[in-house]
Backbone as JSON, one array per atom type, in Angstrom:
{
  "sequence": "MPTKTKNSKTDTTSRTVESNRVVFRRVPVDDTLSVGSTLQRARAAAGQTVTDCARQIGVPERYLRALEGEDVGALPGLIYEKHFIVRYARLLGLSPTPLVLSWAELRSDLSATDQFVRRVSWRDLKSGPTFWRRFGAAVIVVALAAYLGTALFTMAAPPKLEVSQPTPGAVVTSADMVIAGVAAADATLSVNGQLVVANRDGSFSVPVTLGPGPNSIRIVAEKRYGRPSVVERQVFLATERSATGLAPSNPTL",
  "N": [[134.58, 76.95, 100.67], [131.28, 75.53, 100.43], [129.92, 74.36, 103.37], [128.95, 71.41, 104.08], [125.76, 69.7, 104.7], [123.57, 67.54, 106.2], [120.4, 66.77, 104.37], [118.44, 64.48, 105.03], [115.58, 64.07, 104.94], [114.64, 65.65, 103.07], [112.89, 66.64, 100.69], [112.08, 68.09, 97.13], [109.79, 69.88, 95.64], [108.46, 70.18, 92.71], [106.86, 71.87, 89.98], [104.62, 71.53, 86.8], [103.17, 71.77, 84.42], [100.46, 70.04, 82.77], [98.75, 69.41, 80.35], [96.55, 71.6, 81.42], [96.46, 71.2, 83.81], [97.84, 71.17, 87.1], [101.05, 69.32, 87.76], [102.57, 67.52, 90.26], [105.48, 66.54, 91.06], [108.23, 64.74, 92.37], [111.32, 65.44, 93.26], [114.62, 63.85, 93.64], [117.11, 64.66, 96.55], [120.45, 64.95, 97.26], [121.92, 63.35, 99.72], [123.88, 64.66, 100.67], [124.07, 67.59, 100.33], [124.57, 71.04, 100.59], [122.76, 73.41, 102.47], [122.41, 75.93, 101.3], [122.58, 74.64, 98.49], [120.41, 72.92, 98.54], [118.77, 74.98, 98.27], [119.19, 75.88, 95.93], [118.61, 73.85, 94.21], [116.25, 72.9, 94.06], [114.8, 75.6, 93.75], [115.59, 75.75, 90.9], [114.68, 73.37, 89.59], [111.99, 73.88, 90.59], [111.88, 75.46, 88.12], [111.96, 78.54, 88.65], [113.31, 81.5, 88.85], [115.83, 83.7, 90.62], [115.19, 85.93, 90.9], [112.35, 86.02, 90.78], [111.4, 84.69, 92.88], [112.11, 86.28, 94.7], [110.86, 88.6, 94.31], [108.42, 87.21, 95.0], [108.31, 86.34, 97.84], [109.15, 88.96, 98.75], [111.87, 89.13, 99.91], [115.02, 90.92, 99.84], [116.7, 90.34, 96.58], [119.58, 89.93, 96.72], [120.05, 88.68, 99.12], [118.86, 86.17, 98.62], [120.45, 85.29, 97.12], [122.98, 85.06, 98.43], [122.14, 83.36, 100.5], [121.84, 81.02, 99.08], [124.45, 80.66, 97.88], [125.69, 80.69, 100.34], [126.77, 82.7, 101.42], [127.92, 83.98, 104.3], [128.7, 86.17, 104.86], [127.56, 88.2, 103.68], [125.27, 88.59, 104.42], [122.79, 89.36, 106.84], [122.42, 88.76, 109.3], [121.59, 86.1, 112.0], [118.91, 86.01, 112.93], [117.65, 87.21, 111.08], [118.54, 85.81, 108.78], [117.06, 82.88, 109.2], [114.5, 83.52, 109.28], [114.38, 84.52, 106.39], [114.96, 82.08, 105.28], [113.07, 79.89, 105.94], [110.65, 81.33, 104.16], [111.81, 81.22, 102.27], [112.29, 78.39, 101.82], [109.35, 77.33, 102.18], [107.98, 78.59, 99.89], [109.72, 76.89, 98.34], [108.37, 74.61, 98.36], [109.76, 73.08, 100.37], [110.25, 71.65, 103.77], [110.97, 73.49, 106.53], [112.28, 73.23, 108.55], [114.29, 71.53, 109.22], [116.48, 72.72, 107.19], [116.5, 75.16, 108.57], [117.89, 74.42, 110.97], [120.15, 73.44, 110.17], [121.32, 75.65, 109.28], [121.99, 77.15, 111.29], [123.93, 75.72, 112.4], [125.6, 75.86, 110.29], [126.45, 78.57, 111.1], [127.38, 78.54, 113.26], [129.88, 79.11, 114.2], [129.73, 81.6, 114.86], [129.96, 84.31, 116.97], [127.29, 85.03, 119.44], [126.68, 87.39, 119.34], [127.91, 88.59, 117.32], [125.97, 87.38, 115.64], [123.39, 88.71, 116.45], [123.8, 91.52, 115.71], [124.02, 92.69, 113.86], [121.8, 94.75, 111.09], [119.04, 95.09, 109.2], [119.28, 97.05, 106.52], [118.17, 100.21, 105.51], [117.8, 100.67, 102.93], [117.16, 97.71, 102.43], [114.88, 97.1, 103.56], [113.26, 98.63, 102.41], [112.77, 97.75, 100.07], [110.88, 95.34, 99.59], [107.58, 94.56, 99.17], [105.87, 94.57, 101.33], [106.8, 96.7, 102.44], [106.12, 98.75, 100.76], [103.05, 99.04, 100.89], [102.62, 99.42, 102.89], [103.79, 102.05, 103.21], [102.36, 103.11, 101.2], [99.67, 103.23, 102.64], [100.1, 104.73, 104.81], [100.7, 107.07, 103.46], [98.27, 107.41, 102.44], [96.54, 107.89, 104.85], [97.82, 110.31, 105.99], [97.14, 111.69, 103.79], [94.38, 112.25, 104.13], [93.77, 112.56, 106.15], [95.07, 115.65, 105.87], [93.04, 116.53, 104.49], [90.64, 116.55, 105.95], [91.53, 117.97, 108.05], [91.73, 120.6, 106.44], [89.28, 120.77, 106.02], [87.92, 121.34, 108.41], [88.84, 123.19, 109.24], [88.36, 125.04, 107.53], [85.17, 125.43, 107.43], [85.31, 125.91, 110.45], [86.31, 128.54, 110.07], [85.57, 132.09, 110.26], [82.9, 133.3, 107.73], [83.43, 135.68, 104.76], [83.72, 138.82, 105.37], [83.24, 142.45, 103.9], [82.52, 146.04, 104.73], [81.94, 148.17, 102.98], [80.74, 150.98, 103.32], [79.36, 152.31, 105.92], [82.26, 154.45, 106.31], [85.06, 153.75, 108.63], [83.99, 156.14, 111.29], [82.74, 158.21, 110.35], [81.3, 161.54, 109.58], [78.48, 162.88, 109.35], [75.96, 164.92, 108.05], [73.14, 164.07, 107.39], [69.92, 162.42, 107.68], [69.43, 159.97, 106.24], [70.81, 156.89, 105.6], [73.32, 154.69, 103.37], [74.43, 151.43, 104.02], [76.41, 149.78, 102.64], [78.35, 146.59, 101.29], [79.96, 143.61, 101.12], [79.59, 140.02, 101.52], [80.02, 136.76, 102.83], [78.57, 134.36, 100.1], [76.93, 132.4, 101.18], [76.63, 133.03, 103.47], [74.92, 134.4, 107.11], [73.52, 137.24, 107.01], [73.09, 140.27, 109.14], [72.2, 143.45, 110.38], [72.18, 145.57, 112.96], [71.19, 143.56, 114.52], [68.94, 142.76, 112.91], [67.29, 140.68, 110.11], [69.26, 140.78, 106.98], [68.5, 140.65, 103.72], [70.82, 139.9, 101.45], [72.41, 139.73, 98.06], [72.88, 137.3, 95.0], [75.41, 137.06, 94.8], [76.66, 137.86, 97.31], [76.67, 140.63, 97.74], [75.62, 143.86, 99.33], [73.37, 146.11, 100.54], [71.96, 148.69, 102.27], [69.59, 150.7, 103.06], [69.37, 152.76, 106.02], [67.93, 154.86, 108.91], [69.31, 157.6, 110.29], [70.23, 158.63, 113.55], [70.2, 161.83, 115.77], [73.33, 163.04, 116.73], [75.83, 160.55, 117.76], [75.83, 157.14, 116.5], [75.58, 153.98, 116.46], [76.62, 151.41, 114.87], [76.31, 147.78, 113.75], [77.38, 144.98, 111.93], [76.81, 142.0, 110.75], [77.88, 138.47, 109.89], [77.6, 135.34, 109.68], [77.77, 131.68, 109.43], [76.5, 128.18, 109.61], [78.34, 126.77, 110.92], [81.1, 127.39, 113.02], [82.85, 130.71, 113.81], [81.51, 133.9, 113.7], [81.56, 136.77, 111.91], [82.38, 140.18, 112.31], [81.63, 143.08, 111.81], [81.91, 146.64, 113.01], [80.61, 150.07, 113.25], [81.08, 153.43, 113.73], [79.05, 155.84, 113.06], [78.55, 159.72, 113.16], [75.9, 161.94, 113.4], [75.63, 165.15, 112.67], [74.08, 167.79, 113.79], [71.9, 170.12, 114.97], [70.93, 170.09, 117.18], [72.86, 167.54, 118.28], [74.57, 168.61, 119.31], [74.25, 169.49, 121.6], [75.54, 167.26, 123.15], [74.7, 164.46, 123.01], [73.4, 160.85, 123.82], [74.89, 158.03, 122.42], [72.84, 156.19, 119.35], [71.48, 153.69, 118.25], [70.34, 153.24, 114.69], [67.86, 153.03, 112.35], [66.38, 150.96, 110.16]],
  "CA": [[133.64, 75.62, 100.11], [130.23, 75.59, 101.46], [129.77, 73.38, 104.54], [128.12, 70.05, 103.6], [124.64, 69.65, 105.8], [122.38, 66.72, 105.82], [118.81, 66.85, 104.78], [118.27, 63.22, 104.67], [114.4, 63.76, 104.86], [113.98, 66.85, 102.51], [112.61, 66.34, 99.47], [112.14, 68.99, 96.33], [108.72, 69.5, 95.03], [108.46, 71.25, 91.24], [105.28, 71.97, 89.45], [105.12, 71.29, 85.32], [101.77, 71.89, 83.96], [100.44, 69.12, 81.66], [97.2, 69.22, 80.16], [95.82, 72.41, 82.07], [96.47, 71.02, 85.09], [99.25, 71.17, 87.49], [101.1, 67.63, 88.84], [103.4, 67.35, 91.22], [106.65, 65.67, 91.02], [109.33, 64.54, 93.41], [113.11, 65.62, 92.87], [115.13, 63.58, 94.51], [117.81, 65.51, 97.1], [121.55, 64.45, 97.4], [121.82, 63.5, 101.4], [125.35, 65.52, 101.06], [124.02, 68.46, 99.68], [124.67, 71.82, 102.12], [121.32, 74.23, 102.82], [122.11, 76.53, 99.9], [122.88, 73.5, 97.59], [119.74, 72.56, 98.3], [117.48, 75.62, 97.85], [119.32, 76.41, 94.35], [118.42, 72.82, 93.59], [114.65, 72.64, 94.51], [114.3, 76.28, 92.66], [116.04, 75.41, 89.32], [113.7, 72.02, 89.94], [110.95, 74.38, 90.01], [111.55, 76.41, 87.2], [111.81, 79.59, 89.16], [114.62, 82.33, 89.01], [116.25, 84.24, 91.91], [114.31, 87.75, 90.98], [111.33, 85.98, 90.84], [111.18, 84.01, 94.28], [112.56, 87.33, 95.67], [109.79, 89.23, 94.68], [107.15, 86.73, 95.5], [108.55, 86.48, 99.31], [109.28, 89.73, 99.84], [113.33, 89.09, 100.35], [115.85, 91.21, 98.73], [117.19, 89.38, 95.78], [120.81, 89.57, 97.19], [119.81, 87.7, 99.94], [118.63, 84.87, 98.57], [121.71, 84.9, 96.49], [123.64, 84.96, 99.66], [121.39, 82.26, 100.92], [122.02, 79.12, 98.16], [125.93, 80.7, 97.86], [126.13, 80.53, 101.43], [128.01, 83.82, 101.72], [127.38, 84.54, 105.39], [129.12, 87.89, 105.37], [126.82, 89.47, 102.82], [123.23, 88.55, 105.07], [122.28, 90.71, 107.48], [122.23, 88.2, 110.51], [120.76, 84.83, 111.79], [117.78, 85.81, 113.57], [117.03, 87.41, 109.42], [118.3, 84.63, 107.68], [116.15, 82.16, 109.75], [113.13, 84.01, 108.71], [114.85, 84.56, 105.31], [115.08, 80.39, 105.03], [111.81, 79.6, 105.91], [109.74, 81.68, 103.87], [112.12, 80.81, 100.71], [111.55, 76.89, 101.27], [107.49, 77.31, 102.23], [107.8, 78.67, 98.42], [109.85, 75.99, 96.76], [107.86, 73.2, 99.02], [110.67, 72.18, 101.02], [110.54, 71.38, 105.09], [111.75, 74.28, 106.65], [113.25, 73.24, 109.91], [116.12, 71.09, 108.59], [117.2, 73.47, 106.9], [116.76, 76.61, 109.55], [118.87, 73.67, 112.07], [121.01, 72.93, 109.03], [121.9, 76.53, 108.4], [122.58, 77.45, 112.79], [125.07, 75.02, 112.72], [126.85, 76.72, 109.62], [126.58, 79.83, 111.75], [127.72, 78.2, 114.99], [131.16, 79.97, 114.37], [129.88, 83.02, 114.87], [128.94, 84.82, 118.34], [126.02, 85.47, 119.93], [126.79, 89.46, 119.5], [128.06, 88.94, 115.78], [124.09, 87.11, 115.12], [122.49, 89.5, 116.37], [124.28, 93.28, 116.15], [123.72, 93.65, 112.69], [120.61, 95.05, 111.09], [119.15, 95.04, 108.07], [119.63, 98.34, 106.13], [116.94, 101.45, 105.12], [117.31, 99.91, 101.32], [116.57, 96.39, 102.1], [113.36, 97.24, 104.2], [111.95, 99.34, 101.29], [112.46, 96.87, 98.65], [109.63, 94.66, 99.6], [106.39, 94.76, 98.81], [105.4, 94.86, 102.61], [106.84, 98.16, 103.18], [105.6, 99.7, 99.67], [101.9, 98.68, 100.98], [102.35, 99.94, 104.47], [104.4, 102.91, 103.13], [101.03, 103.55, 100.89], [98.72, 103.22, 103.69], [100.66, 105.91, 105.62], [100.52, 108.11, 102.36], [96.59, 107.54, 102.16], [96.23, 108.4, 106.02], [98.17, 111.36, 106.03], [96.8, 112.93, 102.77], [92.89, 112.28, 104.72], [94.2, 113.73, 107.71], [95.26, 116.58, 105.98], [92.04, 116.69, 104.04], [89.95, 116.44, 107.2], [91.95, 119.13, 108.77], [91.7, 121.7, 105.9], [87.72, 120.87, 105.72], [87.08, 121.29, 109.49], [89.26, 124.62, 109.46], [87.33, 126.04, 106.32], [84.37, 125.06, 108.13], [85.51, 126.85, 111.7], [86.84, 130.04, 109.9], [84.45, 133.1, 109.99], [82.85, 134.26, 106.95], [83.93, 136.87, 104.44], [82.72, 140.45, 105.4], [83.8, 143.52, 104.22], [81.9, 146.78, 104.68], [82.33, 149.85, 102.43], [80.33, 152.13, 103.8], [79.71, 154.21, 105.96], [83.62, 154.57, 106.73], [84.96, 154.18, 109.95], [84.32, 157.5, 112.17], [82.34, 158.89, 109.67], [80.63, 162.43, 110.21], [77.19, 163.2, 108.01], [74.56, 165.77, 107.94], [71.98, 163.65, 106.93], [69.8, 161.58, 108.56], [69.6, 158.95, 105.52], [72.37, 156.62, 104.75], [73.36, 153.63, 102.63], [75.19, 150.56, 104.49], [76.63, 148.89, 101.79], [79.46, 145.91, 101.72], [79.86, 142.42, 100.58], [79.64, 139.14, 102.78], [79.78, 135.25, 102.09], [76.94, 134.18, 99.88], [76.55, 131.18, 102.1], [76.37, 133.07, 105.49], [73.31, 134.87, 107.28], [73.65, 139.0, 107.05], [72.14, 141.12, 109.59], [72.39, 144.64, 110.75], [71.84, 146.04, 114.47], [70.32, 142.28, 115.13], [67.61, 142.41, 112.01], [67.8, 139.9, 109.23], [69.45, 141.11, 105.4], [68.95, 139.72, 102.42], [72.13, 139.94, 100.55], [72.47, 139.46, 96.77], [73.13, 136.06, 95.14], [77.19, 137.23, 94.64], [77.08, 138.05, 98.54], [76.88, 142.1, 98.14], [74.49, 144.0, 100.51], [73.16, 147.68, 100.37], [70.71, 148.29, 103.17], [69.24, 151.73, 103.92], [68.67, 153.34, 107.28], [67.54, 156.32, 109.17], [70.5, 157.97, 112.01], [69.64, 159.37, 114.82], [71.18, 162.8, 116.03], [74.79, 162.42, 117.39], [76.98, 159.3, 117.21], [75.14, 156.2, 115.92], [76.37, 152.32, 116.27], [76.01, 150.05, 113.82], [76.84, 147.02, 113.9], [77.05, 144.11, 111.01], [77.34, 140.46, 111.45], [77.95, 137.57, 109.12], [77.71, 134.42, 110.21], [77.39, 130.29, 108.8], [76.07, 127.69, 110.71], [79.01, 126.34, 112.01], [82.54, 128.24, 113.07], [82.71, 131.85, 114.39], [81.46, 135.03, 112.78], [82.08, 137.75, 111.24], [81.66, 141.01, 113.03], [81.8, 144.82, 111.59], [81.34, 147.78, 113.91], [80.63, 151.17, 112.21], [80.76, 154.47, 114.4], [78.7, 157.34, 112.79], [78.13, 161.09, 113.64], [75.09, 163.17, 112.44], [75.82, 166.42, 113.38], [72.61, 168.6, 113.7], [71.86, 171.37, 116.27], [70.7, 168.93, 118.76], [73.92, 166.71, 118.31], [75.62, 169.71, 119.62], [74.51, 169.19, 122.99], [75.85, 165.99, 123.57], [73.93, 163.1, 122.84], [73.93, 159.31, 123.68], [74.76, 157.09, 121.16], [71.92, 156.16, 119.21], [71.2, 152.79, 116.68], [70.34, 153.78, 113.29], [66.62, 152.38, 112.12], [66.49, 150.44, 108.88]],
  "C": [[132.83, 75.52, 100.95], [130.0, 74.09, 102.38], [128.59, 72.35, 104.26], [126.94, 69.8, 104.9], [124.13, 68.53, 105.11], [120.98, 66.73, 105.98], [118.39, 65.53, 103.97], [116.74, 63.14, 103.91], [113.6, 64.65, 103.78], [114.03, 66.82, 101.27], [112.09, 67.96, 98.84], [110.94, 68.8, 95.4], [108.46, 70.55, 93.57], [107.14, 71.02, 90.94], [105.7, 72.11, 87.72], [103.8, 71.29, 85.32], [101.67, 71.01, 82.4], [99.04, 69.17, 81.47], [96.34, 70.18, 80.96], [95.31, 72.04, 83.1], [98.17, 70.8, 85.66], [99.67, 70.03, 88.11], [102.38, 67.78, 88.72], [104.32, 66.65, 91.16], [107.98, 65.4, 92.04], [110.64, 64.61, 92.84], [114.04, 65.02, 94.14], [116.25, 64.16, 95.35], [118.96, 64.47, 97.12], [121.35, 64.6, 99.08], [123.38, 64.75, 101.92], [125.29, 67.3, 100.93], [123.91, 69.31, 101.27], [122.78, 72.58, 101.62], [121.41, 75.11, 101.43], [122.42, 75.64, 98.49], [121.26, 73.3, 96.99], [118.49, 73.46, 98.1], [117.8, 76.09, 96.42], [118.9, 75.4, 93.86], [116.85, 72.64, 93.41], [114.21, 74.43, 93.78], [114.63, 76.48, 91.25], [114.89, 74.02, 89.09], [112.48, 72.68, 89.73], [110.41, 75.18, 88.95], [111.46, 78.05, 87.32], [113.28, 80.31, 89.07], [114.55, 82.99, 90.33], [115.45, 85.24, 92.24], [112.85, 86.86, 91.12], [110.75, 85.31, 92.13], [111.59, 85.37, 95.13], [111.42, 88.11, 95.64], [108.36, 88.69, 95.11], [106.87, 86.68, 97.28], [108.64, 87.65, 100.23], [110.66, 90.32, 100.38], [113.88, 89.56, 99.62], [116.63, 89.8, 97.79], [118.91, 88.69, 96.55], [121.05, 88.62, 98.21], [119.43, 86.45, 99.86], [119.48, 83.97, 97.73], [122.77, 84.51, 97.58], [123.39, 83.84, 100.31], [122.18, 80.92, 100.24], [123.76, 79.51, 97.88], [126.37, 80.53, 99.18], [126.98, 81.47, 101.98], [127.41, 84.51, 103.32], [127.71, 85.99, 105.56], [128.64, 88.92, 104.44], [124.96, 89.22, 103.76], [123.62, 89.41, 106.2], [122.55, 90.0, 109.0], [121.57, 86.91, 111.01], [119.3, 85.06, 112.3], [116.76, 86.49, 111.85], [117.26, 86.34, 108.86], [117.57, 83.24, 108.22], [114.79, 82.29, 109.1], [113.2, 84.01, 107.09], [114.22, 82.35, 104.82], [113.81, 80.06, 105.05], [110.8, 80.18, 104.95], [110.21, 81.07, 102.47], [111.72, 79.23, 100.76], [110.13, 76.73, 102.0], [107.73, 77.48, 100.23], [108.24, 77.63, 97.37], [109.43, 74.64, 97.39], [108.85, 72.35, 99.56], [110.34, 72.81, 103.12], [111.32, 72.97, 105.43], [112.36, 74.21, 107.87], [114.11, 72.45, 110.01], [116.69, 72.16, 108.58], [117.65, 74.98, 107.71], [118.16, 75.63, 110.48], [120.29, 73.71, 111.03], [122.29, 74.29, 109.51], [122.66, 77.37, 110.03], [123.71, 76.63, 112.94], [126.15, 74.97, 111.67], [127.06, 77.99, 110.19], [127.13, 79.45, 113.13], [129.24, 78.84, 115.31], [130.93, 81.52, 114.83], [129.64, 83.43, 116.59], [127.62, 85.11, 118.46], [125.94, 86.69, 119.23], [126.9, 89.43, 118.12], [126.44, 88.64, 115.39], [123.66, 88.22, 115.44], [122.61, 91.31, 116.46], [124.13, 93.67, 114.69], [121.97, 93.6, 112.31], [120.5, 95.02, 109.73], [119.31, 96.52, 107.69], [118.05, 99.13, 105.56], [116.6, 100.64, 103.75], [116.47, 98.68, 101.46], [115.07, 96.0, 102.54], [112.41, 97.99, 102.81], [111.88, 98.62, 100.15], [111.62, 95.83, 98.34], [108.74, 95.16, 99.64], [105.6, 95.37, 100.11], [105.58, 96.19, 102.87], [106.31, 98.92, 102.26], [104.09, 100.06, 100.04], [101.55, 99.4, 102.38], [102.94, 101.65, 104.02], [102.61, 104.13, 102.18], [99.8, 104.14, 101.78], [99.4, 104.59, 104.07], [100.5, 107.41, 104.68], [99.05, 108.44, 102.46], [96.19, 108.62, 103.82], [96.49, 109.65, 106.42], [97.64, 112.39, 105.31], [94.63, 112.81, 103.52], [93.13, 112.94, 105.47], [93.96, 115.28, 107.69], [93.95, 117.37, 105.17], [90.87, 117.18, 105.13], [90.15, 117.63, 107.76], [91.67, 120.26, 108.33], [90.2, 122.12, 106.05], [87.07, 121.42, 106.86], [87.66, 123.0, 109.6], [88.47, 125.55, 108.7], [85.76, 126.48, 107.17], [84.33, 126.29, 109.53], [85.98, 128.38, 111.34], [85.34, 130.7, 109.61], [84.27, 133.66, 108.58], [83.48, 135.16, 106.27], [82.87, 137.87, 104.66], [83.29, 141.44, 104.84], [82.79, 144.7, 103.88], [82.76, 148.22, 104.13], [81.91, 151.07, 102.77], [79.22, 152.11, 104.69], [81.57, 153.64, 105.88], [84.05, 154.6, 108.33], [84.87, 155.51, 110.46], [83.87, 158.28, 111.31], [81.31, 159.76, 110.51], [79.75, 162.76, 109.12], [76.61, 163.97, 108.37], [73.19, 165.56, 107.54], [71.48, 162.52, 107.44], [69.91, 159.76, 107.97], [70.74, 158.72, 105.16], [72.09, 155.08, 104.56], [74.09, 152.7, 103.63], [75.38, 149.68, 103.65], [78.04, 147.84, 102.11], [79.35, 144.48, 100.92], [80.1, 141.21, 101.45], [79.74, 137.64, 101.62], [78.42, 135.29, 101.45], [76.63, 133.32, 100.14], [76.34, 131.99, 103.25], [74.95, 134.23, 105.49], [73.6, 136.35, 107.94], [72.53, 139.74, 108.19], [72.93, 142.65, 110.02], [71.74, 145.27, 111.98], [70.81, 144.45, 114.75], [69.14, 142.39, 113.73], [68.22, 141.92, 110.49], [68.18, 141.22, 107.76], [69.24, 140.55, 104.73], [70.06, 140.3, 101.39], [71.61, 139.56, 99.08], [72.9, 138.19, 96.48], [75.01, 135.87, 95.29], [77.29, 137.56, 96.07], [77.35, 139.63, 98.96], [75.45, 142.32, 98.67], [74.79, 145.79, 99.99], [71.86, 147.67, 100.99], [70.74, 149.89, 103.81], [69.09, 152.21, 104.94], [68.63, 154.47, 107.66], [68.9, 156.32, 110.75], [70.02, 158.62, 112.78], [70.61, 160.58, 115.22], [72.33, 162.22, 116.89], [75.58, 160.86, 116.71], [75.86, 158.48, 117.51], [76.13, 154.69, 115.82], [75.5, 151.49, 115.49], [77.0, 148.89, 113.25], [76.55, 145.68, 112.89], [78.02, 142.88, 111.25], [77.08, 139.43, 110.19], [77.95, 136.47, 109.56], [77.45, 132.99, 109.12], [76.68, 129.54, 109.85], [76.8, 126.57, 111.58], [80.21, 127.57, 111.78], [82.19, 129.74, 113.23], [82.13, 133.03, 113.29], [81.64, 135.85, 112.78], [81.69, 139.33, 111.7], [82.25, 142.42, 112.86], [81.24, 145.88, 112.56], [81.84, 149.0, 113.3], [80.29, 152.53, 113.63], [80.39, 155.95, 113.37], [78.3, 158.42, 113.47], [77.57, 161.51, 112.67], [75.29, 164.42, 113.19], [74.36, 167.12, 112.75], [72.81, 169.6, 114.63], [71.97, 170.8, 117.3], [71.77, 168.5, 119.21], [74.77, 167.5, 119.19], [75.89, 169.58, 121.13], [74.89, 167.99, 123.61], [74.93, 165.06, 124.01], [74.25, 161.76, 123.11], [74.29, 158.92, 122.69], [73.43, 156.52, 120.95], [72.26, 154.77, 118.18], [70.33, 153.36, 116.12], [68.86, 152.96, 113.26], [66.54, 152.03, 110.39], [65.06, 150.61, 108.2]]
}
C-alpha cells in the first residue's frame, strides 16, 4: 500500500479549451492522497498521458509510472527522484515543494547510502531529448572539425608534380633537351628559378640548352599556401670537352 501523505495546500490545475481560449479550473485534491496519487490525479485532470508528460519534461516514462505507483525499487535514487518530481509537478501546475518533502518522508526508511549509490543508466540518459540535442551538437562539432582538418591538410600538402623527361641520371649527346611533365593546374611552376607557363591541365614542356658535362635541373611547383614540390634531375651532356671533367652547369631556357 502506498504511504499516505498530506497535501492540504496542493491543488491540481487542468486546462480545457472553450471557444478557442484556454480556461483554467481548480480540481480539489483529497488531503489524504499520497504523492503518487496526487500526481496521477493531476495528470488525469489535465488530460495528459504518462507518455505525453515524459516526452515534454524529458524524463523516462517508466520513472513517471514508478512515481505515480510509488514503486521505490524501480527508481534511481532520491537525488534524481526529487528532480523528476519538481519537473513533473510544474508541468501539471502543482507546487513541487510539498510533494518533494512528502516524498522524502516516504523514502526516510532508506539509508543515505542507498539514496545516492544508484545512478541513472546509459539507457535512461539517452532516452531524453536533452541527450539527443547534445549528441547532435557533438556530431556537428566533430564533423566540422574533421572538415576543417581535411581542408587544412589539403592546403598544406605539396602540389602534384611529375617529371617524365629527363629521366634521373640521363646521359645525352645533344645540347637541346625538352623538360616535360605534369603539375597541379593551380600551381606555379618554375625550372631553375625561371617561371614556366603550363597548360590548363597542368602539363608542361620546356626546351632547354645543356652545357657540356653534368647539368643540374631543378623543377619546382608551389601554391600560395603549403610546401612546394621539388624534383631535381642530373643530366650529363657527353662531348669531347666533357671528358676533361667539367663542373656541373645549369642549362639555359
